[in-house]
mmCIF file as Biopython writes it, N, C-alpha, C and O atoms, coordinates in Angstrom:
data_model
#
loop_
_atom_site.group_PDB
_atom_site.id
_atom_site.type_symbol
_atom_site.label_atom_id
_atom_site.label_alt_id
_atom_site.label_comp_id
_atom_site.label_asym_id
_atom_site.label_entity_id
_atom_site.label_seq_id
_atom_site.pdbx_PDB_ins_code
_atom_site.Cartn_x
_atom_site.Cartn_y
_atom_site.Cartn_z
_atom_site.occupancy
_atom_site.B_iso_or_equiv
_atom_site.auth_seq_id
_atom_site.auth_asym_id
_atom_site.pdbx_PDB_model_num
ATOM 1   N N  . MET A ? 1  ? 2.848   14.222  -10.460 1.0 0.0 1  A 1 
ATOM 2   C CA . MET A ? 1  ? 2.794   15.725  -10.546 1.0 0.0 1  A 1 
ATOM 3   C C  . MET A ? 1  ? 3.970   16.214  -9.646  1.0 0.0 1  A 1 
ATOM 4   O O  . MET A ? 1  ? 4.260   15.491  -8.692  1.0 0.0 1  A 1 
ATOM 5   N N  . LEU A ? 2  ? 4.599   17.233  -9.821  1.0 0.0 2  A 1 
ATOM 6   C CA . LEU A ? 2  ? 5.630   17.819  -8.907  1.0 0.0 2  A 1 
ATOM 7   C C  . LEU A ? 2  ? 6.683   16.820  -8.491  1.0 0.0 2  A 1 
ATOM 8   O O  . LEU A ? 2  ? 7.148   16.889  -7.354  1.0 0.0 2  A 1 
ATOM 9   N N  . GLY A ? 3  ? 7.101   15.865  -9.371  1.0 0.0 3  A 1 
ATOM 10  C CA . GLY A ? 3  ? 8.155   15.015  -9.080  1.0 0.0 3  A 1 
ATOM 11  C C  . GLY A ? 3  ? 7.965   13.827  -8.277  1.0 0.0 3  A 1 
ATOM 12  O O  . GLY A ? 3  ? 8.868   12.999  -8.155  1.0 0.0 3  A 1 
ATOM 13  N N  . ILE A ? 4  ? 6.772   13.695  -7.692  1.0 0.0 4  A 1 
ATOM 14  C CA . ILE A ? 4  ? 6.571   12.495  -6.811  1.0 0.0 4  A 1 
ATOM 15  C C  . ILE A ? 4  ? 5.855   11.484  -7.650  1.0 0.0 4  A 1 
ATOM 16  O O  . ILE A ? 4  ? 4.822   11.791  -8.245  1.0 0.0 4  A 1 
ATOM 17  N N  . SER A ? 5  ? 6.412   10.208  -7.717  1.0 0.0 5  A 1 
ATOM 18  C CA . SER A ? 5  ? 5.816   9.223   -8.498  1.0 0.0 5  A 1 
ATOM 19  C C  . SER A ? 5  ? 5.562   7.951   -7.704  1.0 0.0 5  A 1 
ATOM 20  O O  . SER A ? 5  ? 6.250   7.674   -6.721  1.0 0.0 5  A 1 
ATOM 21  N N  . ASP A ? 6  ? 4.587   7.193   -8.127  1.0 0.0 6  A 1 
ATOM 22  C CA . ASP A ? 6  ? 4.302   5.917   -7.456  1.0 0.0 6  A 1 
ATOM 23  C C  . ASP A ? 6  ? 5.485   4.985   -7.705  1.0 0.0 6  A 1 
ATOM 24  O O  . ASP A ? 6  ? 6.217   5.061   -8.692  1.0 0.0 6  A 1 
ATOM 25  N N  . ILE A ? 7  ? 5.604   4.073   -6.686  1.0 0.0 7  A 1 
ATOM 26  C CA . ILE A ? 7  ? 6.628   2.935   -6.883  1.0 0.0 7  A 1 
ATOM 27  C C  . ILE A ? 7  ? 5.838   1.781   -7.439  1.0 0.0 7  A 1 
ATOM 28  O O  . ILE A ? 7  ? 4.727   1.509   -6.982  1.0 0.0 7  A 1 
ATOM 29  N N  . HIS A ? 8  ? 6.371   1.122   -8.382  1.0 0.0 8  A 1 
ATOM 30  C CA . HIS A ? 8  ? 5.632   0.021   -9.086  1.0 0.0 8  A 1 
ATOM 31  C C  . HIS A ? 8  ? 6.491   -1.267  -8.704  1.0 0.0 8  A 1 
ATOM 32  O O  . HIS A ? 8  ? 7.715   -1.246  -8.581  1.0 0.0 8  A 1 
ATOM 33  N N  . VAL A ? 9  ? 5.717   -2.349  -8.540  1.0 0.0 9  A 1 
ATOM 34  C CA . VAL A ? 9  ? 6.336   -3.715  -8.317  1.0 0.0 9  A 1 
ATOM 35  C C  . VAL A ? 9  ? 5.976   -4.591  -9.544  1.0 0.0 9  A 1 
ATOM 36  O O  . VAL A ? 9  ? 5.319   -4.124  -10.474 1.0 0.0 9  A 1 
ATOM 37  N N  . GLU A ? 10 ? 6.399   -5.807  -9.527  1.0 0.0 10 A 1 
ATOM 38  C CA . GLU A ? 10 ? 6.256   -6.682  -10.715 1.0 0.0 10 A 1 
ATOM 39  C C  . GLU A ? 10 ? 4.737   -7.072  -10.999 1.0 0.0 10 A 1 
ATOM 40  O O  . GLU A ? 10 ? 4.359   -7.476  -12.099 1.0 0.0 10 A 1 
ATOM 41  N N  . ASN A ? 11 ? 3.936   -6.915  -9.932  1.0 0.0 11 A 1 
ATOM 42  C CA . ASN A ? 11 ? 2.527   -7.359  -10.002 1.0 0.0 11 A 1 
ATOM 43  C C  . ASN A ? 11 ? 1.632   -6.182  -10.541 1.0 0.0 11 A 1 
ATOM 44  O O  . ASN A ? 11 ? 1.284   -5.263  -9.799  1.0 0.0 11 A 1 
ATOM 45  N N  . GLU A ? 12 ? 1.276   -6.252  -11.864 1.0 0.0 12 A 1 
ATOM 46  C CA . GLU A ? 12 ? 0.466   -5.190  -12.420 1.0 0.0 12 A 1 
ATOM 47  C C  . GLU A ? 12 ? -0.853  -5.023  -11.799 1.0 0.0 12 A 1 
ATOM 48  O O  . GLU A ? 12 ? -1.331  -3.891  -11.716 1.0 0.0 12 A 1 
ATOM 49  N N  . GLU A ? 13 ? -1.491  -6.054  -11.350 1.0 0.0 13 A 1 
ATOM 50  C CA . GLU A ? 13 ? -2.852  -5.958  -10.644 1.0 0.0 13 A 1 
ATOM 51  C C  . GLU A ? 13 ? -2.618  -5.139  -9.421  1.0 0.0 13 A 1 
ATOM 52  O O  . GLU A ? 13 ? -3.401  -4.229  -9.149  1.0 0.0 13 A 1 
ATOM 53  N N  . PHE A ? 14 ? -1.549  -5.415  -8.638  1.0 0.0 14 A 1 
ATOM 54  C CA . PHE A ? 14 ? -1.206  -4.590  -7.384  1.0 0.0 14 A 1 
ATOM 55  C C  . PHE A ? 14 ? -1.028  -3.186  -7.699  1.0 0.0 14 A 1 
ATOM 56  O O  . PHE A ? 14 ? -1.561  -2.318  -7.008  1.0 0.0 14 A 1 
ATOM 57  N N  . ASN A ? 15 ? -0.239  -2.890  -8.805  1.0 0.0 15 A 1 
ATOM 58  C CA . ASN A ? 15 ? 0.094   -1.578  -9.161  1.0 0.0 15 A 1 
ATOM 59  C C  . ASN A ? 15 ? -1.191  -0.771  -9.544  1.0 0.0 15 A 1 
ATOM 60  O O  . ASN A ? 15 ? -1.227  0.432   -9.285  1.0 0.0 15 A 1 
ATOM 61  N N  . ARG A ? 16 ? -2.183  -1.355  -10.115 1.0 0.0 16 A 1 
ATOM 62  C CA . ARG A ? 16 ? -3.415  -0.753  -10.486 1.0 0.0 16 A 1 
ATOM 63  C C  . ARG A ? 16 ? -4.247  -0.470  -9.270  1.0 0.0 16 A 1 
ATOM 64  O O  . ARG A ? 16 ? -4.927  0.556   -9.227  1.0 0.0 16 A 1 
ATOM 65  N N  . ARG A ? 17 ? -4.225  -1.323  -8.289  1.0 0.0 17 A 1 
ATOM 66  C CA . ARG A ? 17 ? -5.001  -1.233  -7.031  1.0 0.0 17 A 1 
ATOM 67  C C  . ARG A ? 17 ? -4.501  -0.308  -6.062  1.0 0.0 17 A 1 
ATOM 68  O O  . ARG A ? 17 ? -5.262  0.445   -5.453  1.0 0.0 17 A 1 
ATOM 69  N N  . TRP A ? 18 ? -3.146  -0.323  -5.870  1.0 0.0 18 A 1 
ATOM 70  C CA . TRP A ? 18 ? -2.572  0.383   -4.718  1.0 0.0 18 A 1 
ATOM 71  C C  . TRP A ? 18 ? -1.618  1.458   -5.150  1.0 0.0 18 A 1 
ATOM 72  O O  . TRP A ? 18 ? -0.858  1.244   -6.095  1.0 0.0 18 A 1 
ATOM 73  N N  . ARG A ? 19 ? -1.617  2.608   -4.506  1.0 0.0 19 A 1 
ATOM 74  C CA . ARG A ? 19 ? -0.696  3.664   -4.699  1.0 0.0 19 A 1 
ATOM 75  C C  . ARG A ? 19 ? 0.466   3.595   -3.655  1.0 0.0 19 A 1 
ATOM 76  O O  . ARG A ? 19 ? 0.237   3.741   -2.455  1.0 0.0 19 A 1 
ATOM 77  N N  . VAL A ? 20 ? 1.691   3.373   -4.137  1.0 0.0 20 A 1 
ATOM 78  C CA . VAL A ? 20 ? 2.813   3.222   -3.141  1.0 0.0 20 A 1 
ATOM 79  C C  . VAL A ? 20 ? 3.722   4.348   -3.367  1.0 0.0 20 A 1 
ATOM 80  O O  . VAL A ? 20 ? 4.113   4.637   -4.497  1.0 0.0 20 A 1 
ATOM 81  N N  . THR A ? 21 ? 4.082   5.015   -2.268  1.0 0.0 21 A 1 
ATOM 82  C CA . THR A ? 21 ? 5.135   6.148   -2.206  1.0 0.0 21 A 1 
ATOM 83  C C  . THR A ? 21 ? 6.041   5.835   -1.054  1.0 0.0 21 A 1 
ATOM 84  O O  . THR A ? 21 ? 5.636   5.180   -0.094  1.0 0.0 21 A 1 
ATOM 85  N N  . ALA A ? 22 ? 7.223   6.281   -1.138  1.0 0.0 22 A 1 
ATOM 86  C CA . ALA A ? 22 ? 8.173   5.976   -0.015  1.0 0.0 22 A 1 
ATOM 87  C C  . ALA A ? 22 ? 9.366   6.974   -0.129  1.0 0.0 22 A 1 
ATOM 88  O O  . ALA A ? 22 ? 9.735   7.419   -1.216  1.0 0.0 22 A 1 
ATOM 89  N N  . ASP A ? 23 ? 9.907   7.276   0.978   1.0 0.0 23 A 1 
ATOM 90  C CA . ASP A ? 23 ? 11.108  8.128   1.093   1.0 0.0 23 A 1 
ATOM 91  C C  . ASP A ? 23 ? 12.217  7.321   0.592   1.0 0.0 23 A 1 
ATOM 92  O O  . ASP A ? 23 ? 13.076  7.880   -0.089  1.0 0.0 23 A 1 
ATOM 93  N N  . VAL A ? 24 ? 12.309  5.959   0.871   1.0 0.0 24 A 1 
ATOM 94  C CA . VAL A ? 24 ? 13.402  5.072   0.367   1.0 0.0 24 A 1 
ATOM 95  C C  . VAL A ? 24 ? 12.674  3.958   -0.515  1.0 0.0 24 A 1 
ATOM 96  O O  . VAL A ? 24 ? 11.996  3.067   -0.003  1.0 0.0 24 A 1 
ATOM 97  N N  . GLU A ? 25 ? 12.867  4.086   -1.822  1.0 0.0 25 A 1 
ATOM 98  C CA . GLU A ? 25 ? 12.217  3.127   -2.725  1.0 0.0 25 A 1 
ATOM 99  C C  . GLU A ? 25 ? 12.675  1.663   -2.407  1.0 0.0 25 A 1 
ATOM 100 O O  . GLU A ? 25 ? 11.866  0.737   -2.461  1.0 0.0 25 A 1 
ATOM 101 N N  . LYS A ? 26 ? 13.873  1.491   -2.105  1.0 0.0 26 A 1 
ATOM 102 C CA . LYS A ? 26 ? 14.391  0.090   -1.857  1.0 0.0 26 A 1 
ATOM 103 C C  . LYS A ? 26 ? 13.656  -0.616  -0.680  1.0 0.0 26 A 1 
ATOM 104 O O  . LYS A ? 26 ? 13.386  -1.817  -0.690  1.0 0.0 26 A 1 
ATOM 105 N N  . PHE A ? 27 ? 13.347  0.264   0.363   1.0 0.0 27 A 1 
ATOM 106 C CA . PHE A ? 27 ? 12.552  -0.313  1.555   1.0 0.0 27 A 1 
ATOM 107 C C  . PHE A ? 27 ? 11.252  -0.739  1.060   1.0 0.0 27 A 1 
ATOM 108 O O  . PHE A ? 27 ? 10.834  -1.853  1.376   1.0 0.0 27 A 1 
ATOM 109 N N  . ALA A ? 28 ? 10.559  0.046   0.304   1.0 0.0 28 A 1 
ATOM 110 C CA . ALA A ? 28 ? 9.174   -0.265  -0.159  1.0 0.0 28 A 1 
ATOM 111 C C  . ALA A ? 28 ? 9.194   -1.610  -0.997  1.0 0.0 28 A 1 
ATOM 112 O O  . ALA A ? 28 ? 8.365   -2.500  -0.807  1.0 0.0 28 A 1 
ATOM 113 N N  . VAL A ? 29 ? 10.164  -1.685  -1.900  1.0 0.0 29 A 1 
ATOM 114 C CA . VAL A ? 29 ? 10.287  -2.899  -2.787  1.0 0.0 29 A 1 
ATOM 115 C C  . VAL A ? 29 ? 10.494  -4.085  -1.961  1.0 0.0 29 A 1 
ATOM 116 O O  . VAL A ? 29 ? 9.872   -5.121  -2.197  1.0 0.0 29 A 1 
ATOM 117 N N  . LEU A ? 30 ? 11.417  -3.982  -0.911  1.0 0.0 30 A 1 
ATOM 118 C CA . LEU A ? 30 ? 11.747  -5.160  -0.191  1.0 0.0 30 A 1 
ATOM 119 C C  . LEU A ? 30 ? 10.496  -5.559  0.778   1.0 0.0 30 A 1 
ATOM 120 O O  . LEU A ? 30 ? 10.208  -6.735  1.001   1.0 0.0 30 A 1 
ATOM 121 N N  . LEU A ? 31 ? 9.856   -4.565  1.274   1.0 0.0 31 A 1 
ATOM 122 C CA . LEU A ? 31 ? 8.710   -4.826  2.092   1.0 0.0 31 A 1 
ATOM 123 C C  . LEU A ? 31 ? 7.605   -5.471  1.399   1.0 0.0 31 A 1 
ATOM 124 O O  . LEU A ? 31 ? 6.962   -6.371  1.940   1.0 0.0 31 A 1 
ATOM 125 N N  . LEU A ? 32 ? 7.341   -5.019  0.141   1.0 0.0 32 A 1 
ATOM 126 C CA . LEU A ? 32 ? 6.229   -5.486  -0.608  1.0 0.0 32 A 1 
ATOM 127 C C  . LEU A ? 32 ? 6.581   -6.767  -1.411  1.0 0.0 32 A 1 
ATOM 128 O O  . LEU A ? 32 ? 6.637   -6.777  -2.640  1.0 0.0 32 A 1 
ATOM 129 N N  . SER A ? 33 ? 6.810   -7.822  -0.639  1.0 0.0 33 A 1 
ATOM 130 C CA . SER A ? 33 ? 7.088   -9.108  -1.258  1.0 0.0 33 A 1 
ATOM 131 C C  . SER A ? 33 ? 5.938   -9.600  -2.051  1.0 0.0 33 A 1 
ATOM 132 O O  . SER A ? 33 ? 4.812   -9.156  -1.820  1.0 0.0 33 A 1 
ATOM 133 N N  . PRO A ? 34 ? 6.151   -10.507 -2.991  1.0 0.0 34 A 1 
ATOM 134 C CA . PRO A ? 34 ? 4.960   -11.120 -3.715  1.0 0.0 34 A 1 
ATOM 135 C C  . PRO A ? 34 ? 3.891   -11.580 -2.749  1.0 0.0 34 A 1 
ATOM 136 O O  . PRO A ? 34 ? 2.711   -11.348 -3.011  1.0 0.0 34 A 1 
ATOM 137 N N  . ALA A ? 35 ? 4.249   -12.239 -1.612  1.0 0.0 35 A 1 
ATOM 138 C CA . ALA A ? 35 ? 3.228   -12.787 -0.728  1.0 0.0 35 A 1 
ATOM 139 C C  . ALA A ? 35 ? 2.420   -11.593 -0.048  1.0 0.0 35 A 1 
ATOM 140 O O  . ALA A ? 35 ? 1.209   -11.713 0.144   1.0 0.0 35 A 1 
ATOM 141 N N  . LEU A ? 36 ? 3.071   -10.505 0.293   1.0 0.0 36 A 1 
ATOM 142 C CA . LEU A ? 36 ? 2.434   -9.345  0.902   1.0 0.0 36 A 1 
ATOM 143 C C  . LEU A ? 36 ? 1.535   -8.676  -0.193  1.0 0.0 36 A 1 
ATOM 144 O O  . LEU A ? 36 ? 0.424   -8.250  0.124   1.0 0.0 36 A 1 
ATOM 145 N N  . GLN A ? 37 ? 1.983   -8.581  -1.430  1.0 0.0 37 A 1 
ATOM 146 C CA . GLN A ? 37 ? 1.198   -8.080  -2.467  1.0 0.0 37 A 1 
ATOM 147 C C  . GLN A ? 37 ? -0.143  -8.805  -2.683  1.0 0.0 37 A 1 
ATOM 148 O O  . GLN A ? 37 ? -1.204  -8.197  -2.832  1.0 0.0 37 A 1 
ATOM 149 N N  . ASP A ? 38 ? -0.025  -10.135 -2.692  1.0 0.0 38 A 1 
ATOM 150 C CA . ASP A ? 38 ? -1.176  -11.016 -2.848  1.0 0.0 38 A 1 
ATOM 151 C C  . ASP A ? 38 ? -2.102  -10.800 -1.721  1.0 0.0 38 A 1 
ATOM 152 O O  . ASP A ? 38 ? -3.311  -10.676 -1.920  1.0 0.0 38 A 1 
ATOM 153 N N  . TRP A ? 39 ? -1.555  -10.747 -0.485  1.0 0.0 39 A 1 
ATOM 154 C CA . TRP A ? 39 ? -2.422  -10.548 0.655   1.0 0.0 39 A 1 
ATOM 155 C C  . TRP A ? 39 ? -3.129  -9.146  0.672   1.0 0.0 39 A 1 
ATOM 156 O O  . TRP A ? 39 ? -4.250  -9.060  1.174   1.0 0.0 39 A 1 
ATOM 157 N N  . LEU A ? 40 ? -2.541  -8.108  0.167   1.0 0.0 40 A 1 
ATOM 158 C CA . LEU A ? 40 ? -3.099  -6.874  0.099   1.0 0.0 40 A 1 
ATOM 159 C C  . LEU A ? 40 ? -4.191  -6.732  -0.989  1.0 0.0 40 A 1 
ATOM 160 O O  . LEU A ? 40 ? -5.131  -5.942  -0.914  1.0 0.0 40 A 1 
ATOM 161 N N  . LEU A ? 41 ? -3.953  -7.610  -2.034  1.0 0.0 41 A 1 
ATOM 162 C CA . LEU A ? 41 ? -4.944  -7.571  -3.092  1.0 0.0 41 A 1 
ATOM 163 C C  . LEU A ? 41 ? -6.259  -8.152  -2.604  1.0 0.0 41 A 1 
ATOM 164 O O  . LEU A ? 41 ? -7.303  -7.850  -3.183  1.0 0.0 41 A 1 
ATOM 165 N N  . GLY A ? 42 ? -6.250  -8.966  -1.572  1.0 0.0 42 A 1 
ATOM 166 C CA . GLY A ? 42 ? -7.470  -9.504  -0.946  1.0 0.0 42 A 1 
ATOM 167 C C  . GLY A ? 42 ? -8.142  -8.528  0.040   1.0 0.0 42 A 1 
ATOM 168 O O  . GLY A ? 42 ? -9.247  -8.780  0.521   1.0 0.0 42 A 1 
ATOM 169 N N  . ALA A ? 43 ? -7.482  -7.457  0.319   1.0 0.0 43 A 1 
ATOM 170 C CA . ALA A ? 43 ? -7.992  -6.509  1.283   1.0 0.0 43 A 1 
ATOM 171 C C  . ALA A ? 43 ? -9.222  -5.791  0.770   1.0 0.0 43 A 1 
ATOM 172 O O  . ALA A ? 43 ? -9.269  -5.455  -0.413  1.0 0.0 43 A 1 
ATOM 173 N N  . PRO A ? 44 ? -10.197 -5.544  1.583   1.0 0.0 44 A 1 
ATOM 174 C CA . PRO A ? 44 ? -11.376 -4.694  1.146   1.0 0.0 44 A 1 
ATOM 175 C C  . PRO A ? 44 ? -10.883 -3.365  0.468   1.0 0.0 44 A 1 
ATOM 176 O O  . PRO A ? 44 ? -9.818  -2.855  0.817   1.0 0.0 44 A 1 
ATOM 177 N N  . LYS A ? 45 ? -11.620 -2.853  -0.438  1.0 0.0 45 A 1 
ATOM 178 C CA . LYS A ? 45 ? -11.241 -1.652  -1.165  1.0 0.0 45 A 1 
ATOM 179 C C  . LYS A ? 45 ? -11.381 -0.400  -0.272  1.0 0.0 45 A 1 
ATOM 180 O O  . LYS A ? 45 ? -10.891 0.676   -0.614  1.0 0.0 45 A 1 
ATOM 181 N N  . ASN A ? 46 ? -12.025 -0.556  0.818   1.0 0.0 46 A 1 
ATOM 182 C CA . ASN A ? 46 ? -12.256 0.671   1.737   1.0 0.0 46 A 1 
ATOM 183 C C  . ASN A ? 46 ? -11.123 0.777   2.784   1.0 0.0 46 A 1 
ATOM 184 O O  . ASN A ? 46 ? -11.272 1.519   3.754   1.0 0.0 46 A 1 
ATOM 185 N N  . GLU A ? 47 ? -9.981  0.045   2.610   1.0 0.0 47 A 1 
ATOM 186 C CA . GLU A ? 47 ? -8.930  0.117   3.477   1.0 0.0 47 A 1 
ATOM 187 C C  . GLU A ? 47 ? -7.802  0.943   3.008   1.0 0.0 47 A 1 
ATOM 188 O O  . GLU A ? 47 ? -7.574  1.064   1.804   1.0 0.0 47 A 1 
ATOM 189 N N  . THR A ? 48 ? -7.067  1.533   3.943   1.0 0.0 48 A 1 
ATOM 190 C CA . THR A ? 48 ? -5.846  2.277   3.572   1.0 0.0 48 A 1 
ATOM 191 C C  . THR A ? 48 ? -4.789  1.816   4.588   1.0 0.0 48 A 1 
ATOM 192 O O  . THR A ? 48 ? -5.054  1.711   5.786   1.0 0.0 48 A 1 
ATOM 193 N N  . TRP A ? 49 ? -3.570  1.541   4.062   1.0 0.0 49 A 1 
ATOM 194 C CA . TRP A ? 49 ? -2.410  1.147   4.901   1.0 0.0 49 A 1 
ATOM 195 C C  . TRP A ? 49 ? -1.348  2.131   4.752   1.0 0.0 49 A 1 
ATOM 196 O O  . TRP A ? 49 ? -1.019  2.555   3.643   1.0 0.0 49 A 1 
ATOM 197 N N  . THR A ? 50 ? -0.753  2.541   5.940   1.0 0.0 50 A 1 
ATOM 198 C CA . THR A ? 50 ? 0.344   3.381   5.915   1.0 0.0 50 A 1 
ATOM 199 C C  . THR A ? 50 ? 1.466   2.687   6.831   1.0 0.0 50 A 1 
ATOM 200 O O  . THR A ? 50 ? 1.209   2.261   7.957   1.0 0.0 50 A 1 
ATOM 201 N N  . ILE A ? 51 ? 2.669   2.619   6.267   1.0 0.0 51 A 1 
ATOM 202 C CA . ILE A ? 51 ? 3.793   2.054   6.986   1.0 0.0 51 A 1 
ATOM 203 C C  . ILE A ? 51 ? 4.958   2.997   7.000   1.0 0.0 51 A 1 
ATOM 204 O O  . ILE A ? 51 ? 5.444   3.372   5.932   1.0 0.0 51 A 1 
ATOM 205 N N  . GLY A ? 52 ? 5.417   3.386   8.116   1.0 0.0 52 A 1 
ATOM 206 C CA . GLY A ? 52 ? 6.615   4.305   8.259   1.0 0.0 52 A 1 
ATOM 207 C C  . GLY A ? 52 ? 6.759   4.731   9.632   1.0 0.0 52 A 1 
ATOM 208 O O  . GLY A ? 52 ? 5.856   4.667   10.467  1.0 0.0 52 A 1 
ATOM 209 N N  . GLY A ? 53 ? 7.963   5.182   9.842   1.0 0.0 53 A 1 
ATOM 210 C CA . GLY A ? 53 ? 8.317   5.745   11.175  1.0 0.0 53 A 1 
ATOM 211 C C  . GLY A ? 53 ? 8.257   4.687   12.275  1.0 0.0 53 A 1 
ATOM 212 O O  . GLY A ? 53 ? 8.082   5.030   13.444  1.0 0.0 53 A 1 
ATOM 213 N N  . GLY A ? 54 ? 8.401   3.393   11.918  1.0 0.0 54 A 1 
ATOM 214 C CA . GLY A ? 54 ? 8.292   2.335   12.938  1.0 0.0 54 A 1 
ATOM 215 C C  . GLY A ? 54 ? 6.827   2.016   13.190  1.0 0.0 54 A 1 
ATOM 216 O O  . GLY A ? 54 ? 6.584   1.290   14.154  1.0 0.0 54 A 1 
ATOM 217 N N  . HIS A ? 55 ? 5.849   2.450   12.470  1.0 0.0 55 A 1 
ATOM 218 C CA . HIS A ? 55 ? 4.468   2.094   12.728  1.0 0.0 55 A 1 
ATOM 219 C C  . HIS A ? 55 ? 3.782   1.579   11.486  1.0 0.0 55 A 1 
ATOM 220 O O  . HIS A ? 55 ? 4.170   1.846   10.348  1.0 0.0 55 A 1 
ATOM 221 N N  . VAL A ? 56 ? 2.753   0.835   11.770  1.0 0.0 56 A 1 
ATOM 222 C CA . VAL A ? 56 ? 1.691   0.368   10.766  1.0 0.0 56 A 1 
ATOM 223 C C  . VAL A ? 56 ? 0.447   0.970   11.118  1.0 0.0 56 A 1 
ATOM 224 O O  . VAL A ? 56 ? -0.018  0.817   12.248  1.0 0.0 56 A 1 
ATOM 225 N N  . CYS A ? 57 ? -0.174  1.697   10.171  1.0 0.0 57 A 1 
ATOM 226 C CA . CYS A ? 57 ? -1.454  2.249   10.378  1.0 0.0 57 A 1 
ATOM 227 C C  . CYS A ? 57 ? -2.467  1.710   9.402   1.0 0.0 57 A 1 
ATOM 228 O O  . CYS A ? 57 ? -2.292  1.850   8.192   1.0 0.0 57 A 1 
ATOM 229 N N  . TRP A ? 58 ? -3.502  1.109   9.888   1.0 0.0 58 A 1 
ATOM 230 C CA . TRP A ? 58 ? -4.605  0.521   9.046   1.0 0.0 58 A 1 
ATOM 231 C C  . TRP A ? 58 ? -5.881  1.347   9.303   1.0 0.0 58 A 1 
ATOM 232 O O  . TRP A ? 58 ? -6.277  1.587   10.444  1.0 0.0 58 A 1 
ATOM 233 N N  . VAL A ? 59 ? -6.493  1.764   8.207   1.0 0.0 59 A 1 
ATOM 234 C CA . VAL A ? 59 ? -7.704  2.588   8.346   1.0 0.0 59 A 1 
ATOM 235 C C  . VAL A ? 59 ? -8.777  2.001   7.438   1.0 0.0 59 A 1 
ATOM 236 O O  . VAL A ? 59 ? -8.534  1.765   6.254   1.0 0.0 59 A 1 
ATOM 237 N N  . ARG A ? 60 ? -9.892  1.781   7.960   1.0 0.0 60 A 1 
ATOM 238 C CA . ARG A ? 60 ? -11.073 1.257   7.152   1.0 0.0 60 A 1 
ATOM 239 C C  . ARG A ? 60 ? -12.193 2.320   7.264   1.0 0.0 60 A 1 
ATOM 240 O O  . ARG A ? 60 ? -12.626 2.675   8.360   1.0 0.0 60 A 1 
ATOM 241 N N  . ARG A ? 61 ? -12.650 2.817   6.076   1.0 0.0 61 A 1 
ATOM 242 C CA . ARG A ? 61 ? -13.761 3.692   5.949   1.0 0.0 61 A 1 
ATOM 243 C C  . ARG A ? 61 ? -15.019 2.847   6.011   1.0 0.0 61 A 1 
ATOM 244 O O  . ARG A ? 61 ? -15.235 1.926   5.224   1.0 0.0 61 A 1 
ATOM 245 N N  . SER A ? 62 ? -15.829 3.204   6.975   1.0 0.0 62 A 1 
ATOM 246 C CA . SER A ? 62 ? -17.135 2.569   7.069   1.0 0.0 62 A 1 
ATOM 247 C C  . SER A ? 62 ? -17.985 3.254   8.055   1.0 0.0 62 A 1 
ATOM 248 O O  . SER A ? 62 ? -17.480 4.029   8.867   1.0 0.0 62 A 1 
ATOM 249 N N  . ARG A ? 63 ? -19.309 3.001   8.029   1.0 0.0 63 A 1 
ATOM 250 C CA . ARG A ? 63 ? -20.256 3.656   8.954   1.0 0.0 63 A 1 
ATOM 251 C C  . ARG A ? 63 ? -20.191 2.976   10.317  1.0 0.0 63 A 1 
ATOM 252 O O  . ARG A ? 63 ? -20.026 1.759   10.399  1.0 0.0 63 A 1 
ATOM 253 N N  . ILE A ? 64 ? -20.318 3.754   11.378  1.0 0.0 64 A 1 
ATOM 254 C CA . ILE A ? 64 ? -20.339 3.153   12.638  1.0 0.0 64 A 1 
ATOM 255 C C  . ILE A ? 64 ? -21.880 3.240   13.122  1.0 0.0 64 A 1 
ATOM 256 O O  . ILE A ? 64 ? -22.544 4.276   13.092  1.0 0.0 64 A 1 
ATOM 257 N N  . LYS A ? 65 ? -22.307 2.067   13.543  1.0 0.0 65 A 1 
ATOM 258 C CA . LYS A ? 65 ? -23.680 2.053   14.150  1.0 0.0 65 A 1 
ATOM 259 C C  . LYS A ? 65 ? -23.650 2.468   15.596  1.0 0.0 65 A 1 
ATOM 260 O O  . LYS A ? 65 ? -22.711 2.133   16.318  1.0 0.0 65 A 1 
ATOM 261 N N  . PRO A ? 66 ? -24.691 3.213   16.045  1.0 0.0 66 A 1 
ATOM 262 C CA . PRO A ? 66 ? -24.664 3.624   17.420  1.0 0.0 66 A 1 
ATOM 263 C C  . PRO A ? 66 ? -24.997 2.411   18.342  1.0 0.0 66 A 1 
ATOM 264 O O  . PRO A ? 66 ? -25.026 2.554   19.565  1.0 0.0 66 A 1 
#
């Protein structure tokens, strides 16, 4: 929508599971090596990863017990 599209890699299973956007598409494609794609496919579905600005942010949605 509005000109922003997902970046796709050669692994179709990864493309179905993860939404990848980037300011620099070449950076995203280089970062998402086949080994990293396989590793992220094993991650729980309640996780979100954001990489940018020199930081890696990992978020997991779950309940916190008191």
